[in-house]
N, C-alpha and C positions, 0 to 999 in steps of 0.2 A: 504493500500499499504506499502510495506517495506521502511525503511529509508536507506538501504544499497545503496552503489553507484554501485556496481555491483553484479548480482547474475547469477551464473552458477548452472544450473538445469539438473541433469541426462545427462551431455554430453557424448556420445559415438561416436567413430571414428574407422572406420575399413580401412585398406588397403589391399585388396584382403582378404585372410584368416586370416591375422593377427589383431586382435584388439589391436589398440594402446592405447585407452582411454576406460574405462568402467565405465559407469553409475557414472560420477564425479560430486559431488554438493558441493559447497561452496559459501560463501558470503564474499564480501570486503566492509568494511565501507569507507566514505569519509575520505580522508587524510591519509588513512592508508599505511603503507608499508609491503606489503604481499608477502611473499616468497614461490614459489613451489621448492620444494627441492627434489632431488632423483638422481639415478645413470642414466648414459646415456641410452637412449633407453626406459625410464619408462613412456614417454607420456608427458612430461611437456611442451615442447616446441609445441607439437600438440595442448594441450589446448591453449596456449598463442596465437597460429594462429586462431583458432577457436573464441577467444575472438576479435582479431584484424580483423575478417573477410577475412583472407588469405585462410582459410579451412572451408568448409561448415560440420556440424557435421550429423552424421547418424541418431543421435536421440538426444533428450534435448535441451534446450534453453539457450540462454544469455539475460540477462535483464540489461540496462543501466539506472540507476534511474527510475527502474519500467516500463521501455518502452522495449518491445521486440525488439532486433537488430539481432537475429539469423541469419536471411537471408539478412540483408542491407549489401551493398558493403563497403569496407574499407572507402571510401571517405565520406560516409554517416554517419559515427561514430565519435562521438568527442573522439577518441582513437588515439593516436600516438605509434610507435614502434621504438625501438632503439636495433639494432643488434650487435652481437659480431664484425662482420667486418666492422663496421663504415658506410658502403655505403654511403661515401660523394660523392659530385659531383667533379671528380679531376680536371675539367677545370674552376671551380668556387673558388673564394677567400672564406676565411673564413667568412667573411661579407656576401657575396652573398650566400653562403650555408646557414647561419643563417636565411637570409632574405627571402629565397625561399617560405617558407609556407605563411608568411603574405603578400607578393606580388601577390600571387596566391589567396588570399582572398581579395585582393583590398585595404590593409591598405595605407595610406597616407606615403609618404617617409620620412616625418618628425618624426612620429611616429615610423617607423620602426628604424631609425636610433637613436633615443632616447633609444628604447627598447634593441637593438641589442648591444648599448654601455653599457647599465646597467647590461645585462647578461655576456658581456665579462668582466667586472669588477667583477661579483660574481664568476666566474669560473678562476679568475686569468690569464685572456688571453687579457687584455688591450695592443693594440700596434700589435695585432696579425691580425688585420682586412684586411690586404692586402696580407697576406700569403696564398699559396696554400696548400692543404692537404699534398703534398709529402715533404713539408718543415717542416713537423710537426712530434712529436714524436708520439708513439702510444697512450700515455696517453692524449696529447694535441688533438689529432684527436677524440679519445672518448669523450673528453669534448665539442668539435664543435657538434658532433653528438647529444649528449645530449641537448644542448642549441637549436638546430634546431628543434628539438621534442618539448622542453617545450616552445618556444617563444608564440605559438599560444594558451597556456593554456588549453590543452586538460583536459577533466574530468578524463581520466585515462591514464597513461603511462604504456607501457608494455616494459619490459627490458629482452632481451634474452641473458643471460650470458654475458653482455657487458664487464665485466673485465677480462674475461677467457684468452685473449691472451696477458695479461701484466705482466710485472714481478712483484714480490711480493711487493716490496716496493711501486711501483706506484698503486698497486691494494689496497693496505691498505690506502695509503693516498686518493685514489678516493671513497672508501668506505665512509669514513668520509665526503667527499664533497658531494656525493650523498645524505646522511643523511641531510646534512645541506640544500642542494638545495631543497630537497623534503618538509622539515620542512619550508622553506621560501616561497614555492610556493603554499603549502597546496594543492597538486594535489595527487591523488590515485596512488600510484607505485605497479605493480605486476611484481615481480623480479623472474627470473627463473636461476636457478644455481644448480650445482651438488656439489658445495663447501659447506661443513656443516659449517665451520668457518665463511663463508661469510654470510650465513642465520642467523647464531647466532648474529653476530655482527650488522646486518642492519634490520632485520625483526623485526616488531611489532608482527606479527603472523608468523608461518611457517606451511605449509602443507607438510607433508613427503609422497612421493608418491614410489610406486614400482609396475611394471608389470601392468600399465595403471590404477591403483586404488590409492586413498588417504588412508593411513593407520590412520594418526593422524593429527589434527590440534590443535595448542596451540601457547603460548608465548614461547619464546626461553627457559626460565627456565623450565617451565613445561615439554617441549618436551625432554630436556636434564635430569631432574631429575626425571621424570615419564613417560618414554616410554611405550608404550601400549604393545608393544610385543618385541621379540628378534631381528627382523630387524631393527626397529627404535633405539633400545638400541645400537646397533652394528655400524649402520650406522651414528648416530650422535656422534661424540666425538670417543673416544676409550673405551673400557669395557672388562672386563674379563667375560666370561660366562661358567657355570658349570652346566651339565645337571643331573638331578635327579628326585626323585619323592617325592611326599608330604608325611611325616611321621606323622604330628600331626598339628592342627591348634588350636591356643590359641589366642583369641581375635583379635587383629590387626596384629599378627604374626603368621607365620608357621615354621615348621621345616621340611628342605627339606634333604633327604638321597642323598650323591653323592657318587656313587661308587669309592673306592680308597681315598677319601678324608675324608668323615664322614659327619656328620650332620651339615648343615648350617641353622641358624635362619634368616629370613628376613621378609620383608613386600610385599604386593601384592598392587601395586599403582591401578590396574584395575582389575576386576574382583574376588575380593576376595571372592564373594558368590560362586563361582565355585570350590574354593578349597576344597578338601577333601581327604583323605587318599588313596594313590595309583596313584594320578593323575600325569601324567608326566609335568615337568616344566622346566624352565631354571633360575638359578640365577644370575644376573647381578651384578657386582661391579666395579665401575670406578676405574682406576688405582690411581687417586689421592686421594681416600679414604683409600687407604691401606697403613700401616704402615710396616716397615721393622726393624728387630733387631736381634741381635745374641742371645738374652735371650727370653724366652718363656714368653708371657704376662699370666695373671692371668685368670685362666679358669672361665668360665659362664658369663664374660662379653663381651667376644669377640667369633667372628668367627676367627679361627686360622688354620694354616697349616704350615709344615716343609718342608724345600727344600734347594736347592744349588743354588747359584748365577751364571747362564749361560753366561750373559752379562750385560755390563754397557755401558749406551750411555748417554753421556753428551750433554745437549740440551741448554746450557747458563744459562736460568731462572729456569731450572730443571734438574734433572738427572732421566733416566729412568733404572729399573733394571729388568731384565728377570730373573725369578726364576723357576727353574724347581722342582716341587713338587716331594715328594716321590712317590706319586702315578702315576707320568708320567703327570699330567696335568702343563702347562706353565702359569705363572701369570706375568702380566705387573703391576709394581709400579712407580709412578711418586712422586718425593720428591723434594721439592722446594730447591735451593740452597742460603741458607740464610747466610751462613758462608764461608769464603776462607778455614778454616781448621776445622777439628773435626766433629762431628755429624756423618753423613752418610759416610763421606769421609774414615771412618775406614773399611767399609765393601768393599770388593774385590771380584774378580773372583774366584769361586770355595769354597767360604765360605758357610758355613752352616749357614743358617738363618731361622726366623720365620717370615711368613708374617700374619697380623691380620688387622680387621676390625670391626666395629660396626654393629650389626644386623641390625639397622636402614639403613644402607647403602647397605644392600643385597636387591635386587629388585627382587621378584619373578614373572616371566613373563611365559604367555602360551607358550607352546612348539610349 
């Protein structure tokens, strides 16, 4: 028997002629913070609803601690769900909203009072017991919804874009609180989001989805640094993509001919055994890996190209340069703002510049 907390095995779900989820499988370990990440309509919420018992799959199984729960109703699963719209009872106080589950399970009122008080303290909501949802901010309402789901200590907590409706500052604050609460409660979280920065910040592992399929599962660093294909590279963070064909393979590296740019050396994080001359590929390089300068770098040690600065965007901690290469490609470059004056500040609009980066930072991806 597997020691996984949750196993999803070959789940498929169709709505009429549309297949929303296609043969999806993954496992989630006890106490893991697992993120399902992908664009709107990719099937991640459909998976969450099948896990929670709100939808019945057309094929596949869901196992909780080795027990098949595929066709069990929601109330028979030790799984709770937190939605984006909070779903609080408007006629109940904060205290009664949180106490709703334990009361249905027959907890003694003294135990409920003690546990609600402890949870309110953890969530920085002490003193809010007698307030109603309409008297709370969006962030406070989401905390209450989270506590209501946590108080009965489910084995798995499903979270369907719970921070999506909140302002950036509140969202970032609650991200940290969610991580701390999950760590404190030792509960398995499965978190659905379309926000890649949210998934990178919170997830122990991330499953990247598109068109009903899981394309890659891994920890945040491996997903970002070694994407399996161009979709994952483009969806996770920012990247520059060059289309070309393999010209030469030399050990761990390969040389790719990019029309109008020239030859770019890079490494293939996946499928290196399939690289051979003539194969079409994409070369991905992250904007923060690229250097920008007026003078040309030494030949041989760098991938390099020349162009003109088309735009400059000040982002506070960094500056983004949009460089139009002589071949017509557009390259994005991120540089840290380490000093008030000097350095890259000397580069301005319409300047002729070189962009260059290490071959190790060029990722060769299947086309």
